[in-house]
PyMOL Python script that loads the backbone (N, CA, C, O; Angstrom):
from pymol import cmd

cmd.read_pdbstr("""\
ATOM      1  N   MET A   1       9.229  -2.542 -24.549  1.00  0.00           N
ATOM      2  CA  MET A   1      10.530  -3.156 -24.338  1.00  0.00           C
ATOM      3  C   MET A   1      10.437  -4.665 -24.589  1.00  0.00           C
ATOM      4  O   MET A   1      11.331  -5.265 -25.185  1.00  0.00           O
ATOM      5  N   GLN A   2       9.348  -5.255 -24.127  1.00  0.00           N
ATOM      6  CA  GLN A   2       9.174  -6.692 -24.316  1.00  0.00           C
ATOM      7  C   GLN A   2       9.068  -7.041 -25.806  1.00  0.00           C
ATOM      8  O   GLN A   2       9.615  -8.046 -26.260  1.00  0.00           O
ATOM      9  N   GLU A   3       8.362  -6.203 -26.548  1.00  0.00           N
ATOM     10  CA  GLU A   3       8.237  -6.441 -27.991  1.00  0.00           C
ATOM     11  C   GLU A   3       9.593  -6.274 -28.685  1.00  0.00           C
ATOM     12  O   GLU A   3       9.929  -7.025 -29.601  1.00  0.00           O
ATOM     13  N   LEU A   4      10.349  -5.299 -28.244  1.00  0.00           N
ATOM     14  CA  LEU A   4      11.685  -5.093 -28.818  1.00  0.00           C
ATOM     15  C   LEU A   4      12.547  -6.320 -28.560  1.00  0.00           C
ATOM     16  O   LEU A   4      13.246  -6.794 -29.455  1.00  0.00           O
ATOM     17  N   LEU A   5      12.497  -6.826 -27.350  1.00  0.00           N
ATOM     18  CA  LEU A   5      13.261  -8.021 -27.014  1.00  0.00           C
ATOM     19  C   LEU A   5      12.767  -9.223 -27.817  1.00  0.00           C
ATOM     20  O   LEU A   5      13.564 -10.056 -28.248  1.00  0.00           O
ATOM     21  N   LYS A   6      11.476  -9.310 -28.013  1.00  0.00           N
ATOM     22  CA  LYS A   6      10.870 -10.422 -28.762  1.00  0.00           C
ATOM     23  C   LYS A   6      11.424 -10.517 -30.184  1.00  0.00           C
ATOM     24  O   LYS A   6      11.639 -11.608 -30.712  1.00  0.00           O
ATOM     25  N   TYR A   7      11.650  -9.350 -30.789  1.00  0.00           N
ATOM     26  CA  TYR A   7      12.108  -9.331 -32.179  1.00  0.00           C
ATOM     27  C   TYR A   7      13.623  -9.145 -32.305  1.00  0.00           C
ATOM     28  O   TYR A   7      14.129  -8.974 -33.414  1.00  0.00           O
ATOM     29  N   THR A   8      14.336  -9.175 -31.210  1.00  0.00           N
ATOM     30  CA  THR A   8      15.794  -9.072 -31.254  1.00  0.00           C
ATOM     31  C   THR A   8      16.383 -10.475 -31.211  1.00  0.00           C
ATOM     32  O   THR A   8      16.070 -11.248 -30.306  1.00  0.00           O
ATOM     33  N   PRO A   9      17.217 -10.807 -32.161  1.00  0.00           N
ATOM     34  CA  PRO A   9      17.832 -12.147 -32.155  1.00  0.00           C
ATOM     35  C   PRO A   9      18.690 -12.349 -30.898  1.00  0.00           C
ATOM     36  O   PRO A   9      19.336 -11.412 -30.427  1.00  0.00           O
ATOM     37  N   GLU A  10      18.693 -13.563 -30.365  1.00  0.00           N
ATOM     38  CA  GLU A  10      19.447 -13.845 -29.153  1.00  0.00           C
ATOM     39  C   GLU A  10      20.946 -13.623 -29.314  1.00  0.00           C
ATOM     40  O   GLU A  10      21.648 -13.378 -28.333  1.00  0.00           O
ATOM     41  N   ASN A  11      21.429 -13.705 -30.529  1.00  0.00           N
ATOM     42  CA  ASN A  11      22.863 -13.507 -30.752  1.00  0.00           C
ATOM     43  C   ASN A  11      23.213 -12.028 -31.005  1.00  0.00           C
ATOM     44  O   ASN A  11      24.375 -11.703 -31.249  1.00  0.00           O
ATOM     45  N   HIS A  12      22.222 -11.143 -30.947  1.00  0.00           N
ATOM     46  CA  HIS A  12      22.467  -9.701 -31.134  1.00  0.00           C
ATOM     47  C   HIS A  12      23.222  -9.161 -29.929  1.00  0.00           C
ATOM     48  O   HIS A  12      23.003  -9.600 -28.800  1.00  0.00           O
ATOM     49  N   SER A  13      24.105  -8.213 -30.174  1.00  0.00           N
ATOM     50  CA  SER A  13      24.948  -7.670 -29.099  1.00  0.00           C
ATOM     51  C   SER A  13      24.145  -6.961 -28.003  1.00  0.00           C
ATOM     52  O   SER A  13      24.620  -6.846 -26.873  1.00  0.00           O
ATOM     53  N   ASP A  14      22.959  -6.496 -28.314  1.00  0.00           N
ATOM     54  CA  ASP A  14      22.141  -5.784 -27.329  1.00  0.00           C
ATOM     55  C   ASP A  14      21.138  -6.675 -26.594  1.00  0.00           C
ATOM     56  O   ASP A  14      20.433  -6.205 -25.701  1.00  0.00           O
ATOM     57  N   TYR A  15      21.068  -7.946 -26.959  1.00  0.00           N
ATOM     58  CA  TYR A  15      20.033  -8.811 -26.409  1.00  0.00           C
ATOM     59  C   TYR A  15      20.103  -8.907 -24.877  1.00  0.00           C
ATOM     60  O   TYR A  15      19.091  -8.738 -24.196  1.00  0.00           O
ATOM     61  N   GLU A  16      21.288  -9.175 -24.348  1.00  0.00           N
ATOM     62  CA  GLU A  16      21.417  -9.300 -22.889  1.00  0.00           C
ATOM     63  C   GLU A  16      21.085  -7.989 -22.184  1.00  0.00           C
ATOM     64  O   GLU A  16      20.433  -7.995 -21.140  1.00  0.00           O
ATOM     65  N   ASN A  17      21.526  -6.871 -22.745  1.00  0.00           N
ATOM     66  CA  ASN A  17      21.212  -5.569 -22.142  1.00  0.00           C
ATOM     67  C   ASN A  17      19.711  -5.294 -22.173  1.00  0.00           C
ATOM     68  O   ASN A  17      19.161  -4.730 -21.227  1.00  0.00           O
ATOM     69  N   LEU A  18      19.051  -5.690 -23.259  1.00  0.00           N
ATOM     70  CA  LEU A  18      17.603  -5.526 -23.342  1.00  0.00           C
ATOM     71  C   LEU A  18      16.900  -6.387 -22.291  1.00  0.00           C
ATOM     72  O   LEU A  18      15.929  -5.950 -21.673  1.00  0.00           O
ATOM     73  N   GLN A  19      17.391  -7.607 -22.092  1.00  0.00           N
ATOM     74  CA  GLN A  19      16.822  -8.491 -21.073  1.00  0.00           C
ATOM     75  C   GLN A  19      16.958  -7.863 -19.685  1.00  0.00           C
ATOM     76  O   GLN A  19      16.001  -7.842 -18.912  1.00  0.00           O
ATOM     77  N   MET A  20      18.138  -7.357 -19.378  1.00  0.00           N
ATOM     78  CA  MET A  20      18.361  -6.739 -18.065  1.00  0.00           C
ATOM     79  C   MET A  20      17.489  -5.497 -17.897  1.00  0.00           C
ATOM     80  O   MET A  20      16.935  -5.263 -16.823  1.00  0.00           O
ATOM     81  N   ALA A  21      17.369  -4.702 -18.962  1.00  0.00           N
ATOM     82  CA  ALA A  21      16.549  -3.497 -18.888  1.00  0.00           C
ATOM     83  C   ALA A  21      15.087  -3.859 -18.646  1.00  0.00           C
ATOM     84  O   ALA A  21      14.406  -3.199 -17.861  1.00  0.00           O
ATOM     85  N   LEU A  22      14.606  -4.898 -19.314  1.00  0.00           N
ATOM     86  CA  LEU A  22      13.219  -5.343 -19.120  1.00  0.00           C
ATOM     87  C   LEU A  22      13.002  -5.828 -17.685  1.00  0.00           C
ATOM     88  O   LEU A  22      11.976  -5.521 -17.078  1.00  0.00           O
ATOM     89  N   GLU A  23      13.944  -6.572 -17.148  1.00  0.00           N
ATOM     90  CA  GLU A  23      13.841  -7.043 -15.768  1.00  0.00           C
ATOM     91  C   GLU A  23      13.800  -5.864 -14.792  1.00  0.00           C
ATOM     92  O   GLU A  23      13.002  -5.855 -13.856  1.00  0.00           O
ATOM     93  N   LYS A  24      14.661  -4.875 -15.016  1.00  0.00           N
ATOM     94  CA  LYS A  24      14.679  -3.684 -14.156  1.00  0.00           C
ATOM     95  C   LYS A  24      13.358  -2.929 -14.248  1.00  0.00           C
ATOM     96  O   LYS A  24      12.819  -2.487 -13.233  1.00  0.00           O
ATOM     97  N   MET A  25      12.840  -2.783 -15.456  1.00  0.00           N
ATOM     98  CA  MET A  25      11.564  -2.085 -15.641  1.00  0.00           C
ATOM     99  C   MET A  25      10.441  -2.823 -14.914  1.00  0.00           C
ATOM    100  O   MET A  25       9.609  -2.195 -14.260  1.00  0.00           O
ATOM    101  N   ASN A  26      10.414  -4.137 -15.024  1.00  0.00           N
ATOM    102  CA  ASN A  26       9.387  -4.929 -14.335  1.00  0.00           C
ATOM    103  C   ASN A  26       9.506  -4.781 -12.827  1.00  0.00           C
ATOM    104  O   ASN A  26       8.490  -4.737 -12.132  1.00  0.00           O
ATOM    105  N   SER A  27      10.724  -4.703 -12.306  1.00  0.00           N
ATOM    106  CA  SER A  27      10.930  -4.507 -10.872  1.00  0.00           C
ATOM    107  C   SER A  27      10.402  -3.151 -10.427  1.00  0.00           C
ATOM    108  O   SER A  27       9.770  -3.037  -9.377  1.00  0.00           O
ATOM    109  N   VAL A  28      10.664  -2.125 -11.226  1.00  0.00           N
ATOM    110  CA  VAL A  28      10.191  -0.784 -10.899  1.00  0.00           C
ATOM    111  C   VAL A  28       8.665  -0.742 -10.940  1.00  0.00           C
ATOM    112  O   VAL A  28       8.040  -0.151 -10.059  1.00  0.00           O
ATOM    113  N   VAL A  29       8.066  -1.355 -11.942  1.00  0.00           N
ATOM    114  CA  VAL A  29       6.605  -1.392 -12.054  1.00  0.00           C
ATOM    115  C   VAL A  29       5.999  -2.093 -10.839  1.00  0.00           C
ATOM    116  O   VAL A  29       5.000  -1.625 -10.292  1.00  0.00           O
ATOM    117  N   ALA A  30       6.585  -3.197 -10.417  1.00  0.00           N
ATOM    118  CA  ALA A  30       6.083  -3.926  -9.254  1.00  0.00           C
ATOM    119  C   ALA A  30       6.181  -3.059  -7.995  1.00  0.00           C
ATOM    120  O   ALA A  30       5.263  -3.054  -7.176  1.00  0.00           O
ATOM    121  N   LEU A  31       7.276  -2.335  -7.838  1.00  0.00           N
ATOM    122  CA  LEU A  31       7.451  -1.463  -6.684  1.00  0.00           C
ATOM    123  C   LEU A  31       6.443  -0.321  -6.690  1.00  0.00           C
ATOM    124  O   LEU A  31       5.871   0.013  -5.653  1.00  0.00           O
ATOM    125  N   VAL A  32       6.226   0.277  -7.855  1.00  0.00           N
ATOM    126  CA  VAL A  32       5.248   1.361  -7.975  1.00  0.00           C
ATOM    127  C   VAL A  32       3.841   0.850  -7.674  1.00  0.00           C
ATOM    128  O   VAL A  32       3.072   1.521  -6.986  1.00  0.00           O
ATOM    129  N   ASN A  33       3.504  -0.322  -8.180  1.00  0.00           N
ATOM    130  CA  ASN A  33       2.177  -0.900  -7.909  1.00  0.00           C
ATOM    131  C   ASN A  33       1.985  -1.181  -6.427  1.00  0.00           C
ATOM    132  O   ASN A  33       0.919  -0.907  -5.876  1.00  0.00           O
ATOM    133  N   GLN A  34       3.013  -1.727  -5.776  1.00  0.00           N
ATOM    134  CA  GLN A  34       2.915  -2.008  -4.345  1.00  0.00           C
ATOM    135  C   GLN A  34       2.763  -0.703  -3.557  1.00  0.00           C
ATOM    136  O   GLN A  34       1.946  -0.625  -2.639  1.00  0.00           O
ATOM    137  N   SER A  35       3.535   0.304  -3.908  1.00  0.00           N
ATOM    138  CA  SER A  35       3.440   1.592  -3.220  1.00  0.00           C
ATOM    139  C   SER A  35       2.064   2.212  -3.415  1.00  0.00           C
ATOM    140  O   SER A  35       1.514   2.820  -2.497  1.00  0.00           O
ATOM    141  N   SER A  36       1.514   2.057  -4.604  1.00  0.00           N
ATOM    142  CA  SER A  36       0.190   2.589  -4.893  1.00  0.00           C
ATOM    143  C   SER A  36      -0.877   1.882  -4.052  1.00  0.00           C
ATOM    144  O   SER A  36      -1.779   2.529  -3.519  1.00  0.00           O
ATOM    145  N   ARG A  37      -0.774   0.565  -3.936  1.00  0.00           N
ATOM    146  CA  ARG A  37      -1.719  -0.194  -3.103  1.00  0.00           C
ATOM    147  C   ARG A  37      -1.617   0.237  -1.644  1.00  0.00           C
ATOM    148  O   ARG A  37      -2.632   0.424  -0.974  1.00  0.00           O
ATOM    149  N   GLU A  38      -0.387   0.395  -1.154  1.00  0.00           N
ATOM    150  CA  GLU A  38      -0.189   0.800   0.233  1.00  0.00           C
ATOM    151  C   GLU A  38      -0.753   2.200   0.482  1.00  0.00           C
ATOM    152  O   GLU A  38      -1.346   2.454   1.531  1.00  0.00           O
ATOM    153  N   ALA A  39      -0.572   3.102  -0.475  1.00  0.00           N
ATOM    154  CA  ALA A  39      -1.117   4.452  -0.337  1.00  0.00           C
ATOM    155  C   ALA A  39      -2.644   4.411  -0.317  1.00  0.00           C
ATOM    156  O   ALA A  39      -3.277   5.136   0.451  1.00  0.00           O
ATOM    157  N   GLY A  40      -3.230   3.570  -1.152  1.00  0.00           N
ATOM    158  CA  GLY A  40      -4.686   3.422  -1.167  1.00  0.00           C
ATOM    159  C   GLY A  40      -5.205   2.864   0.146  1.00  0.00           C
ATOM    160  O   GLY A  40      -6.230   3.314   0.657  1.00  0.00           O
ATOM    161  N   ASN A  41      -4.487   1.873   0.698  1.00  0.00           N
ATOM    162  CA  ASN A  41      -4.888   1.292   1.989  1.00  0.00           C
ATOM    163  C   ASN A  41      -4.782   2.329   3.097  1.00  0.00           C
ATOM    164  O   ASN A  41      -5.657   2.420   3.958  1.00  0.00           O
ATOM    165  N   LEU A  42      -3.715   3.105   3.072  1.00  0.00           N
ATOM    166  CA  LEU A  42      -3.546   4.145   4.084  1.00  0.00           C
ATOM    167  C   LEU A  42      -4.657   5.180   3.978  1.00  0.00           C
ATOM    168  O   LEU A  42      -5.167   5.648   4.996  1.00  0.00           O
ATOM    169  N   GLN A  43      -5.030   5.537   2.769  1.00  0.00           N
ATOM    170  CA  GLN A  43      -6.111   6.510   2.589  1.00  0.00           C
ATOM    171  C   GLN A  43      -7.427   5.970   3.141  1.00  0.00           C
ATOM    172  O   GLN A  43      -8.198   6.715   3.746  1.00  0.00           O
ATOM    173  N   GLN A  44      -7.688   4.682   2.937  1.00  0.00           N
ATOM    174  CA  GLN A  44      -8.899   4.083   3.486  1.00  0.00           C
ATOM    175  C   GLN A  44      -8.894   4.133   5.014  1.00  0.00           C
ATOM    176  O   GLN A  44      -9.922   4.412   5.632  1.00  0.00           O
ATOM    177  N   ILE A  45      -7.747   3.866   5.615  1.00  0.00           N
ATOM    178  CA  ILE A  45      -7.635   3.937   7.070  1.00  0.00           C
ATOM    179  C   ILE A  45      -7.889   5.358   7.546  1.00  0.00           C
ATOM    180  O   ILE A  45      -8.609   5.568   8.522  1.00  0.00           O
ATOM    181  N   LEU A  46      -7.306   6.329   6.868  1.00  0.00           N
ATOM    182  CA  LEU A  46      -7.511   7.733   7.244  1.00  0.00           C
ATOM    183  C   LEU A  46      -8.974   8.141   7.095  1.00  0.00           C
ATOM    184  O   LEU A  46      -9.498   8.895   7.914  1.00  0.00           O
ATOM    185  N   ASP A  47      -9.631   7.643   6.053  1.00  0.00           N
ATOM    186  CA  ASP A  47     -11.044   7.954   5.856  1.00  0.00           C
ATOM    187  C   ASP A  47     -11.899   7.381   6.989  1.00  0.00           C
ATOM    188  O   ASP A  47     -12.807   8.048   7.484  1.00  0.00           O
ATOM    189  N   VAL A  48     -11.609   6.152   7.392  1.00  0.00           N
ATOM    190  CA  VAL A  48     -12.350   5.532   8.494  1.00  0.00           C
ATOM    191  C   VAL A  48     -12.088   6.302   9.788  1.00  0.00           C
ATOM    192  O   VAL A  48     -13.011   6.587  10.552  1.00  0.00           O
ATOM    193  N   GLU A  49     -10.833   6.631  10.018  1.00  0.00           N
ATOM    194  CA  GLU A  49     -10.492   7.392  11.222  1.00  0.00           C
ATOM    195  C   GLU A  49     -11.237   8.727  11.252  1.00  0.00           C
ATOM    196  O   GLU A  49     -11.777   9.117  12.288  1.00  0.00           O
ATOM    197  N   GLU A  50     -11.264   9.420  10.124  1.00  0.00           N
ATOM    198  CA  GLU A  50     -11.954  10.701  10.053  1.00  0.00           C
ATOM    199  C   GLU A  50     -13.447  10.530  10.313  1.00  0.00           C
ATOM    200  O   GLU A  50     -14.056  11.350  11.000  1.00  0.00           O
ATOM    201  N   SER A  51     -14.033   9.478   9.773  1.00  0.00           N
ATOM    202  CA  SER A  51     -15.468   9.264   9.988  1.00  0.00           C
ATOM    203  C   SER A  51     -15.765   8.962  11.454  1.00  0.00           C
ATOM    204  O   SER A  51     -16.815   9.346  11.969  1.00  0.00           O
ATOM    205  N   LEU A  52     -14.841   8.274  12.126  1.00  0.00           N
ATOM    206  CA  LEU A  52     -15.036   7.992  13.545  1.00  0.00           C
ATOM    207  C   LEU A  52     -14.859   9.247  14.395  1.00  0.00           C
ATOM    208  O   LEU A  52     -15.597   9.462  15.356  1.00  0.00           O
ATOM    209  N   VAL A  53     -13.887  10.062  14.039  1.00  0.00           N
ATOM    210  CA  VAL A  53     -13.639  11.292  14.785  1.00  0.00           C
ATOM    211  C   VAL A  53     -14.816  12.245  14.643  1.00  0.00           C
ATOM    212  O   VAL A  53     -15.184  12.928  15.599  1.00  0.00           O
ATOM    213  N   ASN A  54     -15.402  12.293  13.462  1.00  0.00           N
ATOM    214  CA  ASN A  54     -16.506  13.209  13.193  1.00  0.00           C
ATOM    215  C   ASN A  54     -17.881  12.612  13.476  1.00  0.00           C
ATOM    216  O   ASN A  54     -18.901  13.251  13.218  1.00  0.00           O
ATOM    217  N   ALA A  55     -17.913  11.390  14.005  1.00  0.00           N
ATOM    218  CA  ALA A  55     -19.192  10.722  14.266  1.00  0.00           C
ATOM    219  C   ALA A  55     -19.930  11.411  15.412  1.00  0.00           C
ATOM    220  O   ALA A  55     -19.321  11.849  16.388  1.00  0.00           O
ATOM    221  N   LYS A  56     -21.226  11.498  15.275  1.00  0.00           N
ATOM    222  CA  LYS A  56     -22.076  12.103  16.297  1.00  0.00           C
ATOM    223  C   LYS A  56     -22.830  11.002  17.041  1.00  0.00           C
ATOM    224  O   LYS A  56     -24.051  10.889  16.928  1.00  0.00           O
ATOM    225  N   VAL A  57     -22.094  10.195  17.800  1.00  0.00           N
ATOM    226  CA  VAL A  57     -22.712   9.117  18.561  1.00  0.00           C
ATOM    227  C   VAL A  57     -22.302   9.249  20.025  1.00  0.00           C
ATOM    228  O   VAL A  57     -21.215   9.749  20.317  1.00  0.00           O
ATOM    229  N   PRO A  58     -23.160   8.806  20.952  1.00  0.00           N
ATOM    230  CA  PRO A  58     -22.791   8.881  22.365  1.00  0.00           C
ATOM    231  C   PRO A  58     -21.655   7.903  22.671  1.00  0.00           C
ATOM    232  O   PRO A  58     -21.572   6.829  22.075  1.00  0.00           O
ATOM    233  N   TYR A  59     -20.806   8.276  23.582  1.00  0.00           N
ATOM    234  CA  TYR A  59     -19.705   7.415  23.969  1.00  0.00           C
ATOM    235  C   TYR A  59     -19.371   7.649  25.441  1.00  0.00           C
ATOM    236  O   TYR A  59     -19.787   8.646  26.031  1.00  0.00           O
ATOM    237  N   PHE A  60     -18.627   6.734  26.019  1.00  0.00           N
ATOM    238  CA  PHE A  60     -18.110   6.907  27.370  1.00  0.00           C
ATOM    239  C   PHE A  60     -16.782   6.169  27.462  1.00  0.00           C
ATOM    240  O   PHE A  60     -16.468   5.335  26.612  1.00  0.00           O
ATOM    241  N   THR A  61     -16.008   6.472  28.487  1.00  0.00           N
ATOM    242  CA  THR A  61     -14.714   5.815  28.643  1.00  0.00           C
ATOM    243  C   THR A  61     -14.727   4.947  29.885  1.00  0.00           C
ATOM    244  O   THR A  61     -15.420   5.230  30.863  1.00  0.00           O
ATOM    245  N   VAL A  62     -13.941   3.881  29.820  1.00  0.00           N
ATOM    246  CA  VAL A  62     -13.756   3.002  30.970  1.00  0.00           C
ATOM    247  C   VAL A  62     -12.269   2.698  31.081  1.00  0.00           C
ATOM    248  O   VAL A  62     -11.560   2.716  30.074  1.00  0.00           O
ATOM    249  N   PRO A  63     -11.784   2.420  32.290  1.00  0.00           N
ATOM    250  CA  PRO A  63     -10.362   2.095  32.421  1.00  0.00           C
ATOM    251  C   PRO A  63     -10.036   0.777  31.733  1.00  0.00           C
ATOM    252  O   PRO A  63     -10.852  -0.144  31.701  1.00  0.00           O
ATOM    253  N   CYS A  64      -8.867   0.708  31.202  1.00  0.00           N
ATOM    254  CA  CYS A  64      -8.387  -0.514  30.555  1.00  0.00           C
ATOM    255  C   CYS A  64      -7.942  -1.486  31.638  1.00  0.00           C
ATOM    256  O   CYS A  64      -7.161  -1.096  32.506  1.00  0.00           O
ATOM    257  N   PRO A  65      -8.405  -2.738  31.629  1.00  0.00           N
ATOM    258  CA  PRO A  65      -8.037  -3.687  32.683  1.00  0.00           C
ATOM    259  C   PRO A  65      -6.538  -4.003  32.710  1.00  0.00           C
ATOM    260  O   PRO A  65      -6.002  -4.346  33.763  1.00  0.00           O
ATOM    261  N   LEU A  66      -5.867  -3.893  31.582  1.00  0.00           N
ATOM    262  CA  LEU A  66      -4.443  -4.199  31.538  1.00  0.00           C
ATOM    263  C   LEU A  66      -3.585  -3.042  32.014  1.00  0.00           C
ATOM    264  O   LEU A  66      -2.478  -3.251  32.509  1.00  0.00           O
ATOM    265  N   SER A  67      -4.085  -1.831  31.870  1.00  0.00           N
ATOM    266  CA  SER A  67      -3.342  -0.645  32.277  1.00  0.00           C
ATOM    267  C   SER A  67      -4.333   0.419  32.712  1.00  0.00           C
ATOM    268  O   SER A  67      -4.886   1.125  31.869  1.00  0.00           O
ATOM    269  N   PRO A  68      -4.567   0.549  34.014  1.00  0.00           N
ATOM    270  CA  PRO A  68      -5.583   1.496  34.507  1.00  0.00           C
ATOM    271  C   PRO A  68      -5.325   2.947  34.113  1.00  0.00           C
ATOM    272  O   PRO A  68      -6.245   3.765  34.149  1.00  0.00           O
ATOM    273  N   SER A  69      -4.092   3.281  33.739  1.00  0.00           N
ATOM    274  CA  SER A  69      -3.818   4.665  33.351  1.00  0.00           C
ATOM    275  C   SER A  69      -4.322   4.973  31.942  1.00  0.00           C
ATOM    276  O   SER A  69      -4.331   6.128  31.518  1.00  0.00           O
ATOM    277  N   ILE A  70      -4.739   3.933  31.223  1.00  0.00           N
ATOM    278  CA  ILE A  70      -5.238   4.109  29.851  1.00  0.00           C
ATOM    279  C   ILE A  70      -6.748   3.926  29.855  1.00  0.00           C
ATOM    280  O   ILE A  70      -7.259   2.946  30.397  1.00  0.00           O
ATOM    281  N   ALA A  71      -7.447   4.853  29.260  1.00  0.00           N
ATOM    282  CA  ALA A  71      -8.912   4.729  29.161  1.00  0.00           C
ATOM    283  C   ALA A  71      -9.273   4.242  27.761  1.00  0.00           C
ATOM    284  O   ALA A  71      -8.658   4.637  26.770  1.00  0.00           O
ATOM    285  N   ARG A  72     -10.270   3.388  27.702  1.00  0.00           N
ATOM    286  CA  ARG A  72     -10.776   2.911  26.426  1.00  0.00           C
ATOM    287  C   ARG A  72     -12.040   3.662  26.090  1.00  0.00           C
ATOM    288  O   ARG A  72     -12.862   3.939  26.964  1.00  0.00           O
ATOM    289  N   LEU A  73     -12.192   3.988  24.836  1.00  0.00           N
ATOM    290  CA  LEU A  73     -13.373   4.692  24.359  1.00  0.00           C
ATOM    291  C   LEU A  73     -14.393   3.674  23.888  1.00  0.00           C
ATOM    292  O   LEU A  73     -14.106   2.874  22.998  1.00  0.00           O
ATOM    293  N   LEU A  74     -15.566   3.694  24.467  1.00  0.00           N
ATOM    294  CA  LEU A  74     -16.636   2.789  24.041  1.00  0.00           C
ATOM    295  C   LEU A  74     -17.694   3.608  23.316  1.00  0.00           C
ATOM    296  O   LEU A  74     -18.183   4.610  23.838  1.00  0.00           O
ATOM    297  N   VAL A  75     -18.035   3.184  22.137  1.00  0.00           N
ATOM    298  CA  VAL A  75     -19.029   3.896  21.327  1.00  0.00           C
ATOM    299  C   VAL A  75     -20.298   3.074  21.336  1.00  0.00           C
ATOM    300  O   VAL A  75     -20.267   1.868  21.094  1.00  0.00           O
ATOM    301  N   ARG A  76     -21.403   3.719  21.611  1.00  0.00           N
ATOM    302  CA  ARG A  76     -22.707   3.046  21.580  1.00  0.00           C
ATOM    303  C   ARG A  76     -23.369   3.308  20.239  1.00  0.00           C
ATOM    304  O   ARG A  76     -23.243   4.396  19.678  1.00  0.00           O
ATOM    305  N   TYR A  77     -24.061   2.326  19.734  1.00  0.00           N
ATOM    306  CA  TYR A  77     -24.783   2.474  18.480  1.00  0.00           C
ATOM    307  C   TYR A  77     -26.245   2.706  18.757  1.00  0.00           C
ATOM    308  O   TYR A  77     -27.034   2.857  17.823  1.00  0.00           O
TER     309      TYR A  77
END
""", "prot")
cmd.dss("prot")
cmd.show_as("cartoon", "prot")
cmd.util.cbc("prot")
cmd.orient("prot")
């Protein structure tokens, strides 16, 4: 699209429409790239969570000082 716009004279009847189409395409590409990055980050978080859940290490719980009804999980290395 950019190459088409590059070779289209500015006084051509389609020039403005080509410019708008290129801007829209760039916006969509940016949104897709951002969504892809977010999905990759989420997958990394899920992988870490899974590795922690499946870890075979000793642990114990202690009450949380801010809220005694909540227990914190302490993992020993």
